[in-house]
Backbone as CSV, one residue per row, in Angstrom:
resi,resn,N_x,N_y,N_z,CA_x,CA_y,CA_z,C_x,C_y,C_z
1,MET,28.885,-13.583,6.683,29.711,-13.216,5.617,29.459,-11.698,5.199
2,PRO,30.518,-10.903,5.084,30.343,-9.524,4.764,29.847,-9.421,3.285
3,PHE,29.025,-8.286,3.041,28.442,-8.173,1.815,29.467,-7.471,0.801
4,PRO,29.555,-7.925,-0.451,30.499,-7.366,-1.396,30.312,-5.866,-1.552
5,ARG,31.331,-5.141,-1.798,31.241,-3.708,-1.965,30.283,-3.387,-3.123
6,HIS,29.337,-2.445,-2.937,28.342,-2.132,-3.939,28.023,-0.606,-3.727
7,ILE,28.052,0.036,-4.928,27.768,1.462,-4.957,26.256,1.713,-5.207
8,SER,25.669,2.527,-4.419,24.154,2.706,-4.562,23.875,3.328,-5.927
9,ARG,22.797,2.796,-6.460,22.364,3.282,-7.822,21.143,4.208,-7.658
10,LYS,21.299,5.389,-8.085,20.112,6.365,-7.920,18.919,5.892,-8.755
11,ARG,19.106,5.267,-9.928,17.983,4.880,-10.762,17.107,3.744,-10.101
12,PHE,17.719,3.075,-9.145,16.973,2.061,-8.366,16.495,2.617,-7.049
13,GLY,16.812,3.851,-6.738,16.393,4.491,-5.466,16.935,3.756,-4.290
14,GLN,18.218,3.388,-4.332,18.860,2.604,-3.334,19.388,3.443,-2.135
15,HIS,18.830,3.217,-0.944,19.236,3.836,0.310,19.162,2.733,1.392
16,TRP,20.261,2.419,1.963,20.363,1.264,2.888,19.953,1.666,4.331
17,LEU,18.964,0.997,4.796,18.577,1.257,6.167,19.554,0.626,7.147
18,LYS,19.980,1.488,8.073,21.108,1.016,8.984,20.666,1.238,10.486
19,ASP,19.590,1.787,10.747,19.207,2.080,12.176,18.566,0.865,12.838
20,ILE,19.289,0.309,13.755,18.835,-0.986,14.415,17.474,-0.819,15.052
21,SER,17.132,0.329,15.699,15.801,0.550,16.358,14.731,0.438,15.397
22,VAL,14.946,1.031,14.128,13.834,0.952,13.124,13.704,-0.449,12.636
23,LEU,14.751,-1.170,12.497,14.668,-2.573,12.136,13.845,-3.371,13.147
24,GLU,14.174,-3.130,14.353,13.429,-3.834,15.436,11.973,-3.519,15.447
25,ARG,11.563,-2.244,15.179,10.197,-1.828,15.086,9.469,-2.608,13.913
26,ILE,10.179,-2.701,12.823,9.623,-3.450,11.633,9.330,-4.877,12.020
27,LEU,10.266,-5.530,12.613,10.131,-6.922,13.020,8.976,-7.057,14.101
28,GLU,8.845,-6.130,15.000,7.920,-6.164,15.977,6.468,-6.022,15.379
29,ALA,6.281,-5.157,14.403,5.111,-4.884,13.757,4.684,-6.162,12.962
30,ALA,5.699,-6.789,12.319,5.423,-8.025,11.505,4.931,-9.178,12.352
31,ASP,5.291,-9.229,13.588,4.857,-10.290,14.449,4.925,-11.630,13.841
32,LEU,6.131,-12.020,13.402,6.382,-13.278,12.638,6.219,-14.504,13.529
33,GLN,5.442,-15.450,13.007,5.162,-16.668,13.687,5.708,-17.853,12.805
34,PRO,5.770,-19.089,13.477,6.374,-20.199,12.746,5.611,-20.562,11.430
35,GLN,4.384,-20.235,11.270,3.615,-20.572,10.087,3.776,-19.522,9.007
36,ASP,4.429,-18.346,9.340,4.498,-17.304,8.324,5.511,-17.513,7.256
37,ARG,5.064,-17.188,6.008,5.952,-17.227,4.825,5.979,-15.735,4.289
38,VAL,7.184,-15.185,4.296,7.375,-13.772,4.137,7.976,-13.430,2.765
39,LEU,7.382,-12.445,2.121,7.925,-11.780,0.859,8.613,-10.564,1.244
40,GLU,9.869,-10.425,0.775,10.626,-9.112,0.940,10.963,-8.591,-0.503
41,VAL,10.494,-7.445,-0.726,10.696,-6.772,-2.059,11.883,-5.752,-1.948
42,GLY,12.926,-5.906,-2.693,14.011,-4.996,-2.685,14.874,-5.174,-1.393
43,PRO,15.502,-6.392,-1.136,16.240,-6.658,0.025,17.595,-5.888,0.106
44,GLY,18.055,-5.311,-1.002,19.226,-4.549,-1.009,20.471,-5.375,-0.554
45,ARG,21.158,-4.915,0.414,22.259,-5.644,1.010,21.945,-6.763,2.045
46,GLY,20.636,-6.782,2.401,20.226,-7.923,3.203,20.193,-7.592,4.742
47,VAL,20.183,-6.369,5.137,20.168,-5.939,6.542,18.897,-6.410,7.177
48,LEU,17.743,-6.146,6.513,16.414,-6.595,7.030,16.258,-8.050,6.798
49,THR,16.832,-8.535,5.704,16.683,-10.013,5.352,17.305,-10.854,6.479
50,ALA,18.422,-10.436,7.001,19.123,-11.176,8.049,18.279,-11.325,9.271
51,ARG,17.511,-10.269,9.652,16.680,-10.289,10.765,15.439,-11.139,10.528
52,LEU,14.960,-11.100,9.308,13.877,-11.955,8.946,14.164,-13.442,9.130
53,LEU,15.350,-13.736,8.637,15.812,-15.095,8.762,16.058,-15.563,10.198
54,ALA,16.433,-14.646,11.026,16.621,-14.933,12.426,15.335,-15.041,13.231
55,SER,14.250,-14.637,12.596,12.945,-14.699,13.263,12.370,-16.131,13.291
56,ARG,11.086,-16.173,13.749,10.511,-17.540,13.815,9.747,-17.946,12.551
57,ALA,9.821,-17.011,11.476,9.105,-17.274,10.210,9.591,-18.587,9.619
58,ALA,8.699,-19.294,8.910,9.065,-20.567,8.211,9.899,-20.366,7.050
59,ALA,9.736,-19.332,6.279,10.497,-19.084,5.091,10.461,-17.683,4.611
60,ILE,11.513,-17.205,3.989,11.674,-15.926,3.509,12.014,-15.915,2.013
61,HIS,11.296,-15.212,1.191,11.509,-15.130,-0.238,11.761,-13.670,-0.625
62,ALA,12.883,-13.417,-1.262,13.233,-12.010,-1.643,13.286,-11.868,-3.149
63,ILE,12.786,-10.675,-3.609,12.853,-10.329,-5.025,13.739,-9.066,-5.208
64,GLU,14.785,-9.169,-5.946,15.753,-8.063,-6.129,15.967,-7.797,-7.668
65,LEU,15.938,-6.512,-8.052,16.165,-6.182,-9.449,17.645,-6.065,-9.792
66,ASP,18.392,-5.539,-8.893,19.930,-5.233,-9.162,20.635,-6.529,-9.217
67,LYS,21.149,-6.958,-10.338,21.855,-8.144,-10.487,23.140,-8.299,-9.623
68,ASP,23.772,-7.165,-9.343,24.958,-7.220,-8.538,24.625,-7.516,-7.025
69,LEU,23.530,-6.894,-6.625,23.036,-7.197,-5.211,22.562,-8.646,-5.130
70,VAL,22.005,-9.200,-6.174,21.561,-10.558,-6.178,22.749,-11.487,-5.951
71,VAL,23.850,-11.262,-6.570,25.125,-12.005,-6.357,25.523,-11.912,-4.868
72,GLY,25.534,-10.755,-4.338,25.933,-10.646,-2.916,24.963,-11.215,-2.005
73,LEU,23.647,-11.144,-2.197,22.678,-11.772,-1.359,22.802,-13.336,-1.418
74,ARG,23.093,-13.908,-2.606,23.243,-15.364,-2.697,24.477,-15.811,-1.902
75,GLN,25.607,-14.978,-2.001,26.805,-15.286,-1.223,26.529,-15.228,0.249
76,ARG,25.816,-14.224,0.615,25.607,-13.995,2.097,24.723,-14.980,2.753
77,PHE,23.594,-15.341,2.000,22.569,-16.262,2.602,22.434,-17.597,2.031
78,ALA,23.393,-18.046,1.189,23.306,-19.381,0.576,23.130,-20.486,1.584
79,HIS,23.654,-20.291,2.730,23.604,-21.428,3.722,22.274,-21.561,4.487
80,HIS,21.376,-20.495,4.270,20.086,-20.525,4.974,19.110,-21.381,4.263
81,PRO,18.605,-22.475,4.824,17.649,-23.413,4.103,16.357,-22.838,3.934
82,HIS,15.977,-21.778,4.621,14.690,-21.163,4.539,14.649,-19.900,3.693
83,PHE,15.645,-19.703,2.982,15.855,-18.445,2.135,15.758,-18.767,0.627
84,THR,14.966,-18.089,-0.068,15.009,-18.185,-1.603,15.026,-16.755,-2.151
85,LEU,15.599,-16.677,-3.353,15.874,-15.364,-3.938,15.565,-15.455,-5.463
86,GLN,14.950,-14.435,-6.026,14.720,-14.368,-7.405,15.172,-12.973,-7.931
87,GLU,15.920,-12.945,-9.024,16.260,-11.695,-9.666,15.189,-11.329,-10.578
88,GLY,14.683,-10.062,-10.477,13.583,-9.605,-11.397,12.908,-8.442,-10.916
89,ASP,11.860,-8.024,-11.647,11.131,-6.806,-11.346,9.821,-7.248,-10.690
90,ALA,9.652,-6.719,-9.406,8.470,-7.088,-8.615,7.199,-6.487,-9.188
91,LEU,7.315,-5.600,-10.107,6.104,-5.058,-10.830,5.557,-6.024,-11.875
92,SER,6.364,-6.986,-12.349,5.903,-7.837,-13.382,5.978,-9.330,-13.059
93,MET,6.783,-9.774,-12.149,6.904,-11.223,-11.873,5.949,-11.618,-10.739
94,PRO,5.700,-12.878,-10.651,4.777,-13.461,-9.638,5.256,-13.087,-8.253
95,LEU,4.378,-12.632,-7.343,4.812,-12.341,-6.003,4.495,-13.542,-5.089
96,THR,5.107,-14.605,-5.528,5.049,-15.931,-4.773,6.338,-16.469,-4.552
97,PHE,6.470,-17.557,-3.820,7.762,-18.356,-3.750,8.033,-18.959,-5.080
98,PRO,9.222,-19.354,-5.402,9.639,-19.923,-6.650,8.734,-21.128,-7.053
99,ASP,8.278,-21.872,-6.042,7.506,-23.106,-6.352,6.021,-22.744,-6.532
100,GLY,5.645,-21.452,-6.489,4.253,-21.020,-6.724,3.429,-20.878,-5.477
101,THR,4.016,-21.263,-4.325,3.259,-21.189,-3.059,3.211,-19.766,-2.637
102,PRO,2.134,-19.299,-2.027,1.981,-17.881,-1.675,2.682,-17.540,-0.371
103,ALA,3.012,-16.263,-0.261,3.439,-15.688,0.987,2.233,-15.131,1.685
104,ASN,2.229,-15.092,3.038,1.110,-14.482,3.751,1.441,-13.151,4.339
105,LYS,2.702,-12.781,4.341,3.108,-11.458,4.847,4.211,-10.851,3.970
106,VAL,4.137,-9.544,3.850,5.135,-8.765,3.123,5.850,-7.825,4.104
107,VAL,7.153,-7.920,4.148,7.952,-6.984,5.023,9.076,-6.478,4.129
108,ALA,9.075,-5.156,3.960,9.974,-4.612,2.940,10.213,-3.137,3.126
109,ASN,11.424,-2.753,2.746,11.826,-1.339,2.556,11.736,-1.119,1.032
110,ILE,10.573,-0.835,0.497,10.364,-0.827,-0.899,10.965,0.401,-1.601
111,PRO,11.378,0.177,-2.796,11.986,1.319,-3.589,10.875,2.389,-3.770
112,TYR,11.231,3.692,-3.423,10.184,4.721,-3.417,9.696,5.014,-4.808
113,ASN,10.501,4.757,-5.884,10.124,5.115,-7.179,9.135,4.151,-7.831
114,ILE,8.778,3.054,-7.122,7.705,2.138,-7.572,6.592,1.938,-6.559
115,THR,6.506,2.865,-5.619,5.601,2.671,-4.506,4.132,2.472,-4.985
116,GLY,3.623,3.425,-5.871,2.284,3.348,-6.337,1.928,2.066,-7.026
117,PRO,2.596,1.671,-8.079,2.287,0.420,-8.822,2.550,-0.797,-7.988
118,LEU,3.435,-0.711,-7.045,3.643,-1.938,-6.225,2.604,-2.101,-5.149
119,LEU,2.128,-0.934,-4.569,0.981,-1.032,-3.704,-0.219,-1.658,-4.320
120,GLU,-0.436,-1.275,-5.572,-1.569,-1.782,-6.308,-1.449,-3.315,-6.552
121,ARG,-0.210,-3.802,-6.745,-0.025,-5.184,-6.948,-0.144,-5.965,-5.584
122,LEU,0.206,-5.332,-4.538,0.139,-5.996,-3.246,-1.292,-6.006,-2.575
123,VAL,-1.992,-4.900,-2.850,-3.294,-4.700,-2.188,-4.523,-4.844,-3.218
124,GLY,-4.165,-4.397,-4.440,-5.177,-4.416,-5.491,-5.898,-2.992,-5.580
125,ARG,-7.032,-3.042,-6.337,-7.775,-1.780,-6.579,-9.205,-2.055,-5.884
126,LEU,-9.876,-0.951,-5.709,-11.260,-1.158,-5.105,-12.131,-2.143,-5.834
127,GLU,-12.148,-2.040,-7.101,-12.970,-2.870,-7.948,-12.308,-4.210,-8.274
128,ARG,-10.997,-4.262,-7.992,-10.275,-5.532,-8.286,-9.253,-5.817,-7.199
129,PRO,-9.604,-6.200,-6.022,-8.647,-6.497,-4.945,-7.771,-7.722,-5.360
130,THR,-6.616,-7.887,-4.794,-5.792,-9.036,-5.103,-6.496,-10.357,-4.875
131,GLN,-6.325,-11.289,-5.743,-6.996,-12.569,-5.601,-6.660,-13.338,-4.315
132,LYS,-5.367,-13.321,-4.006,-4.964,-13.995,-2.781,-4.268,-12.918,-1.966
133,SER,-5.036,-12.292,-1.125,-4.569,-11.180,-0.315,-3.633,-11.622,0.718
134,PHE,-2.643,-10.726,1.030,-1.782,-11.018,2.138,-2.336,-10.719,3.484
135,LYS,-1.956,-11.354,4.487,-2.532,-11.191,5.812,-2.035,-9.855,6.352
136,LEU,-0.805,-9.444,6.110,-0.214,-8.250,6.664,0.953,-7.744,5.829
137,LEU,1.026,-6.414,5.630,2.151,-5.856,4.975,2.707,-4.751,5.954
138,VAL,4.031,-4.890,6.182,4.777,-3.888,6.915,5.864,-3.292,5.995
139,LEU,5.565,-2.034,5.668,6.335,-1.330,4.569,6.936,-0.053,5.026
140,LEU,8.168,0.161,4.578,8.868,1.400,4.830,8.682,2.244,3.548
141,LEU,8.011,3.365,3.727,7.613,4.191,2.514,8.113,5.604,2.720
142,GLN,8.113,6.363,1.687,8.291,7.833,1.722,7.144,8.351,2.600
143,LYS,7.587,9.194,3.536,6.646,9.736,4.513,5.461,10.403,3.880
144,GLU,5.673,11.139,2.719,4.545,11.833,2.081,3.453,10.826,1.620
145,VAL,3.870,9.688,1.149,2.887,8.648,0.683,2.235,8.012,1.821
146,ALA,3.027,7.702,2.947,2.491,7.121,4.099,1.425,7.961,4.732
147,GLU,1.686,9.283,4.842,0.762,10.249,5.394,-0.544,10.310,4.627
148,ARG,-0.446,10.260,3.277,-1.648,10.334,2.465,-2.510,9.029,2.683
149,ILE,-1.843,7.837,2.846,-2.588,6.673,3.126,-3.288,6.702,4.477
150,LEU,-2.659,7.307,5.470,-3.152,7.377,6.849,-4.037,8.478,7.138
151,ALA,-4.150,9.467,6.178,-4.843,10.767,6.424,-6.269,10.555,6.821
152,GLN,-6.786,11.510,7.623,-8.202,11.456,8.057,-8.920,12.581,7.364
153,PRO,-10.286,12.408,7.197,-11.083,13.459,6.550,-10.910,14.837,7.172
154,GLY,-10.801,15.820,6.349,-10.644,17.213,6.835,-9.111,17.622,6.800
155,GLN,-8.271,16.739,6.711,-6.826,17.052,6.514,-6.563,17.414,5.133
156,GLY,-5.688,18.313,4.849,-5.364,18.782,3.532,-4.811,17.694,2.604
157,ILE,-4.115,16.702,3.219,-3.554,15.676,2.469,-4.453,14.453,2.269
158,PHE,-5.675,14.545,2.787,-6.678,13.474,2.622,-7.021,13.432,1.071
159,SER,-6.896,12.205,0.497,-7.028,12.111,-1.018,-7.810,10.879,-1.334
160,ALA,-7.876,10.643,-2.712,-8.585,9.521,-3.180,-7.817,8.253,-2.728
161,LEU,-6.403,8.325,-2.681,-5.621,7.194,-2.205,-6.018,6.848,-0.753
162,SER,-6.244,7.864,0.039,-6.612,7.658,1.507,-7.869,6.848,1.527
163,VAL,-8.922,7.205,0.712,-10.178,6.559,0.697,-10.051,5.134,0.219
164,ARG,-9.332,4.957,-0.898,-9.254,3.666,-1.487,-8.555,2.675,-0.579
165,LEU,-7.445,3.027,-0.039,-6.671,2.131,0.833,-7.406,1.838,2.166
166,GLN,-8.138,2.846,2.669,-8.915,2.592,3.923,-10.124,1.750,3.739
167,LEU,-10.633,1.683,2.474,-11.728,0.788,2.185,-11.312,-0.540,1.919
168,LEU,-9.899,-0.770,1.630,-9.405,-2.052,1.353,-8.610,-2.763,2.458
169,ALA,-8.287,-1.862,3.441,-7.370,-2.419,4.530,-7.362,-1.560,5.822
170,LYS,-6.947,-2.124,6.885,-6.741,-1.397,8.102,-5.276,-0.858,8.054
171,CYS,-5.105,0.402,8.086,-3.788,0.961,7.936,-3.378,1.759,9.243
172,ARG,-2.132,1.552,9.710,-1.705,2.333,10.860,-0.205,2.650,10.778
173,SER,0.163,3.619,11.458,1.630,4.090,11.444,2.400,3.223,12.525
174,ILE,3.633,2.878,12.160,4.495,2.228,13.149,5.610,3.121,13.683
175,CYS,6.272,3.836,12.791,7.309,4.735,13.285,7.764,5.641,12.187
176,GLN,8.316,6.873,12.625,8.924,7.766,11.659,10.363,7.402,11.418
177,VAL,10.859,7.656,10.249,12.267,7.253,9.842,12.953,8.421,9.226
178,PRO,13.772,9.183,9.917,14.470,10.382,9.344,15.555,9.897,8.346
179,PRO,16.057,10.780,7.514,17.130,10.414,6.582,18.357,9.847,7.225
180,SER,18.709,10.237,8.389,19.885,9.787,9.044,19.915,8.323,9.315
181,CYS,18.803,7.714,9.143,18.694,6.163,9.437,19.138,5.389,8.217
182,PHE,19.495,6.119,7.090,19.921,5.392,5.875,21.369,5.785,5.446
183,GLN,21.933,4.988,4.695,23.214,5.217,3.999,23.061,4.890,2.518
184,PRO,23.163,5.810,1.597,23.304,7.332,1.848,21.957,7.877,2.238
185,PRO,21.917,8.997,2.909,20.649,9.598,3.378,19.790,10.029,2.210
186,PRO,18.531,9.643,2.165,17.682,10.228,1.070,17.353,11.714,1.347
187,LYS,16.711,12.338,0.395,16.360,13.725,0.527,14.955,13.901,1.109
188,VAL,14.306,12.725,1.453,12.937,12.810,1.977,12.884,12.110,3.327
189,GLN,11.826,12.418,4.082,11.481,11.678,5.272,10.860,10.351,4.925
190,SER,10.946,9.450,5.874,10.305,8.108,5.619,9.419,7.777,6.806
191,GLN,8.678,6.650,6.646,7.762,6.162,7.667,7.460,4.750,7.475
192,VAL,7.390,3.971,8.528,6.984,2.602,8.437,5.454,2.533,8.772
193,ILE,4.726,1.774,7.979,3.342,1.644,8.221,2.944,0.090,8.077
194,SER,1.827,-0.267,8.690,1.338,-1.631,8.492,-0.018,-1.490,7.754
195,ILE,-0.249,-2.448,6.869,-1.469,-2.536,6.056,-2.027,-3.894,6.259
196,GLU,-3.239,-4.087,6.841,-3.876,-5.340,6.984,-5.037,-5.427,6.017
197,PRO,-4.911,-6.105,4.834,-6.043,-6.131,3.934,-7.215,-6.855,4.514
198,PHE,-8.455,-6.345,4.247,-9.646,-6.942,4.670,-9.919,-8.285,4.054
199,GLY,-10.586,-9.108,4.721,-10.980,-10.404,4.155,-12.160,-10.252,3.141
200,PRO,-12.478,-11.237,2.422,-13.458,-11.256,1.351,-14.860,-10.704,1.903
201,GLU,-15.139,-10.967,3.119,-16.435,-10.543,3.685,-16.555,-9.002,3.829
202,LYS,-15.444,-8.328,3.868,-15.506,-6.890,4.104,-15.298,-6.152,2.756
203,LEU,-14.927,-6.832,1.684,-14.615,-6.170,0.482,-15.936,-5.739,-0.252
204,LEU,-15.839,-4.670,-1.074,-17.001,-4.133,-1.753,-17.378,-4.953,-2.940
205,ASP,-18.736,-5.019,-3.148,-19.149,-5.548,-4.430,-18.550,-4.800,-5.595
206,PRO,-18.151,-5.487,-6.615,-17.426,-4.848,-7.804,-18.224,-3.605,-8.359
207,VAL,-19.449,-3.739,-8.486,-20.297,-2.704,-9.027,-20.282,-1.521,-8.124
208,LEU,-20.428,-1.724,-6.828,-20.340,-0.587,-5.933,-18.982,0.014,-5.818
209,ALA,-17.940,-0.874,-5.884,-16.548,-0.400,-5.835,-16.260,0.472,-7.053
210,ASN,-16.819,0.056,-8.226,-16.575,0.830,-9.370,-17.211,2.249,-9.265
211,ARG,-18.420,2.316,-8.696,-19.097,3.622,-8.474,-18.345,4.475,-7.535
212,VAL,-17.814,3.890,-6.442,-16.995,4.687,-5.534,-15.756,5.245,-6.310
213,ASP,-15.093,4.448,-7.103,-13.925,4.848,-7.817,-14.310,5.932,-8.767
214,VAL,-15.406,5.948,-9.419,-15.856,6.985,-10.349,-16.044,8.291,-9.570
215,LEU,-16.713,8.160,-8.490,-16.942,9.368,-7.593,-15.640,10.029,-7.210
216,LEU,-14.650,9.165,-6.763,-13.411,9.666,-6.229,-12.632,10.359,-7.387
217,ARG,-12.593,9.743,-8.532,-11.844,10.350,-9.627,-12.376,11.640,-9.971
218,LYS,-13.732,11.775,-10.091,-14.346,13.093,-10.459,-14.097,14.118,-9.414
219,ALA,-14.358,13.746,-8.218,-14.309,14.702,-7.100,-12.912,15.227,-6.856
220,PHE,-11.954,14.325,-6.723,-10.652,14.726,-6.363,-9.802,15.258,-7.519
221,ALA,-10.353,15.115,-8.726,-9.719,15.805,-9.878,-9.891,17.355,-9.739
222,SER,-10.880,17.778,-8.917,-11.088,19.202,-8.633,-11.313,19.309,-7.139
223,ARG,-10.286,18.989,-6.336,-10.386,18.865,-4.902,-10.800,20.179,-4.198
224,ARG,-10.568,21.329,-4.852,-10.888,22.610,-4.232,-12.305,23.013,-4.468
225,LYS,-12.938,22.263,-5.365,-14.355,22.641,-5.623,-15.295,21.930,-4.753
226,MET,-16.471,22.563,-4.478,-17.492,21.879,-3.800,-18.071,20.662,-4.552
227,LEU,-18.610,19.746,-3.882,-19.149,18.528,-4.546,-20.228,18.886,-5.540
228,ARG,-21.035,19.918,-5.360,-22.100,20.220,-6.349,-21.447,20.582,-7.627
229,ASN,-20.205,21.089,-7.710,-19.575,21.435,-8.921,-18.760,20.240,-9.511
230,SER,-18.007,19.542,-8.674,-17.104,18.520,-9.183,-17.934,17.258,-9.591
231,LEU,-19.097,17.066,-9.007,-19.839,15.797,-9.282,-21.014,16.141,-10.294
232,GLY,-21.095,17.391,-10.755,-22.203,17.814,-11.620,-22.603,16.969,-12.754
233,GLY,-21.528,16.249,-13.343,-21.897,15.348,-14.530,-22.594,14.195,-14.172
234,LEU,-22.786,13.761,-12.917,-23.384,12.560,-12.519,-24.915,12.617,-12.349
235,GLY,-25.453,13.835,-12.570,-26.901,13.970,-12.404,-27.296,15.408,-12.224
236,THR,-28.534,15.703,-12.138,-29.008,17.106,-11.919,-28.690,17.507,-10.489
237,VAL,-28.630,18.825,-10.265,-28.355,19.241,-8.972,-29.365,18.725,-7.908
238,SER,-30.630,18.727,-8.277,-31.688,18.222,-7.311,-31.505,16.750,-7.008
239,GLU,-31.068,15.961,-8.068,-30.852,14.584,-7.807,-29.674,14.287,-6.836
240,LEU,-28.622,15.090,-7.150,-27.366,14.982,-6.256,-27.671,15.465,-4.876
241,GLU,-28.508,16.518,-4.771,-28.808,16.966,-3.445,-29.604,15.918,-2.646
242,GLU,-30.453,15.185,-3.336,-31.285,14.132,-2.652,-30.313,13.023,-2.224
243,PHE,-29.445,12.628,-3.099,-28.475,11.567,-2.702,-27.608,11.967,-1.450
244,ALA,-27.153,13.222,-1.593,-26.261,13.773,-0.475,-27.061,13.871,0.813
245,LYS,-28.243,14.256,0.792,-29.033,14.420,1.995,-29.248,12.985,2.579
246,GLU,-29.604,12.012,1.787,-29.776,10.642,2.220,-28.463,10.042,2.884
247,ALA,-27.343,10.534,2.218,-26.037,10.009,2.788,-25.527,10.792,3.956
248,GLY,-26.200,11.918,4.301,-25.856,12.657,5.519,-24.749,13.602,5.260
249,ILE,-24.563,14.030,3.991,-23.557,14.996,3.666,-24.155,16.193,2.953
250,SER,-23.197,17.175,2.650,-23.667,18.368,1.946,-22.924,18.535,0.682
251,LEU,-23.560,18.939,-0.453,-22.961,19.252,-1.674,-22.000,20.488,-1.573
252,ASN,-22.091,21.243,-0.444,-21.151,22.345,-0.256,-19.852,21.891,0.358
253,GLN,-19.735,20.611,0.656,-18.477,20.104,1.192,-17.526,19.881,0.050
254,ARG,-16.284,19.735,0.386,-15.236,19.407,-0.566,-14.870,17.963,-0.385
255,PRO,-14.244,17.324,-1.374,-14.091,15.852,-1.360,-13.216,15.412,-0.180
256,GLN,-12.248,16.230,0.252,-11.370,15.809,1.303,-12.066,15.834,2.737
257,GLU,-13.302,16.330,2.737,-14.067,16.388,4.005,-14.942,15.200,4.180
258,LEU,-15.069,14.342,3.264,-15.897,13.154,3.435,-15.068,11.966,3.832
259,SER,-15.665,11.156,4.767,-14.983,9.956,5.225,-15.215,8.849,4.220
260,PRO,-14.299,7.769,4.249,-14.527,6.617,3.325,-16.027,6.124,3.478
261,ARG,-16.525,6.058,4.716,-17.889,5.491,4.942,-18.859,6.492,4.166
262,GLU,-18.715,7.769,4.198,-19.627,8.671,3.528,-19.541,8.576,1.939
263,TRP,-18.342,8.248,1.476,-18.255,8.074,0.077,-18.958,6.759,-0.336
264,LEU,-18.830,5.761,0.530,-19.512,4.488,0.320,-21.062,4.654,0.275
265,VAL,-21.539,5.368,1.275,-22.982,5.575,1.320,-23.528,6.374,0.086
266,MET,-22.796,7.405,-0.356,-23.163,8.141,-1.504,-23.180,7.259,-2.635
267,ALA,-22.130,6.387,-2.906,-22.170,5.463,-3.999,-23.362,4.596,-3.963
268,LYS,-23.708,4.070,-2.797,-24.888,3.198,-2.678,-26.154,3.814,-3.124
269,LYS,-26.328,5.105,-2.706,-27.525,5.813,-3.043,-27.655,6.056,-4.568
270,ILE,-26.519,6.343,-5.184,-26.510,6.568,-6.659,-26.778,5.157,-7.344
271,ASN,-26.167,4.168,-6.933,-26.408,2.854,-7.543,-27.855,2.399,-7.341
272,TYR,-28.410,2.657,-6.228,-29.824,2.294,-5.929,-30.744,3.036,-6.949
273,ALA,-30.416,4.354,-7.210,-31.253,5.081,-8.152,-31.040,4.554,-9.515
274,VAL,-29.913,4.159,-9.916,-29.718,3.544,-11.251,-30.444,2.208,-11.407
275,GLU,-30.372,1.358,-10.355,-31.074,0.112,-10.391,-32.555,0.265,-10.383
276,SER,-33.039,1.344,-9.898,-34.461,1.602,-9.879,-34.986,2.223,-11.157
277,GLY,-34.027,2.480,-12.058,-34.424,2.996,-13.339,-34.436,4.465,-13.509
278,LYS,-33.942,5.097,-12.582,-33.753,6.652,-12.627,-32.604,6.959,-13.609
279,GLN,-32.820,7.822,-14.522,-31.803,8.244,-15.424,-30.880,9.290,-14.753
280,LEU,-29.607,8.994,-14.820,-28.672,9.968,-14.265,-27.766,10.403,-15.357
């Protein structure tokens, strides 16, 4: 059934993906199996939804904010027994199927204007990961955000977001998506990435995670400064030099030069000193 005519709304960041090859790469990365229950955020006109429903996945649940698109989606997919749809804001409503059962994968072209808060809902924070983590997320994002997530130490775009996401999940690039792949074309480049959240055994202890978060916030607030200056409020220079030496780093480095593992080691050294009664 053809989708009813709908004019894209800028306030919702609506750009319809039309490139078949990109859709195929998304489905390939999702590796949908008969046991998979998939959440799609922002299905739009249902181009990706149709392919998800044609896959081997057991069920597809979509959340759409635009009430006019909801009407069209219900008309188009009403005959599919494995499809459910809820009208609402993915930033505030439960990210589960209507009956409360969880999804194990997320496959979506998410609205760029809610990327940050939605990622936090899907993956969580260092000190507070999601209670029921998804097995896999395959997301089409603004390229600038995707590159920050995937960045490596030493790159100019390496940031606190890079460290946080890489300590929470395995992240990799799937494909680049130029503006011509959308209708209407956005003014930015896009990229598909996959995010595989770590299981409970790999997640950080909340106290340690909180320490890492404090370090990242202080250091990356002044990313051009050396660590001896940006972390100065956490202890004396001699104390910080001792922690840095034990962590195998230098206070002359800048925050974007440290790997997630090195940030983790630094946080462990500081926490050990605190637990040992040293005043910082």
